[in-house]
N, C-alpha and C positions, 0 to 999 in steps of 0.2 A: 104396124110392122114389127119387126124382132128387134129387140135392144141387145147390145153389147153388155155381155155379164160382167165387164170390168169397169166401165165407166158409163154405164146405163143410157147412152146416147142411142138413137135409132141407127141400125145398121144399113147404110145407104151406100157406101164404098169402101174400098180399101178392106175388103172380108177377108178373114183367114179362118181356117177349121182346124181344130185341135185333132191330131192325129192319134189313132188308137182308141177313141173312146167307143162306147157301145152306141151312142147316140150321137150325131154330128153337134159339136158345141163349136159355136161360130162367134167371132170376136172381130174388132178392128185389128187390122195388122199390126198397128202400132201398139195398141194396148196387148197383144199376143207378144210382141216382141219384148215390151217393158216387164210383163210376167215371167218370161223365160230368162230375164236378167237376175230376177230373184228367186225363182224357183222352177223345178221341171215338172210341177203338179198342175193338172188341170185346174182352174179356179171353179169349176163347178161340181166335178165328180171326184177330183183330187187323185186321178189316175196318173202316175208318173210316166212321163215321155218316154222313158227306157224300160217300162214295166213290160213283161210279155203279156200276151192276150189273157191268160187264165188269172192273172194277178190284178186286184184293185186297191 
């Protein structure tokens, strides 16, 4: 199975996808919420949540 890139546990439930990345980056919903409290950058590709499509 696929692992959450924040906590490294298997993704079995409460799954959320980071919007705007070129590839779907999937995390636990709670891990994604915690990440968003600290930063608006994807933990994998570092794309800003507010970045236009052409910027990375």
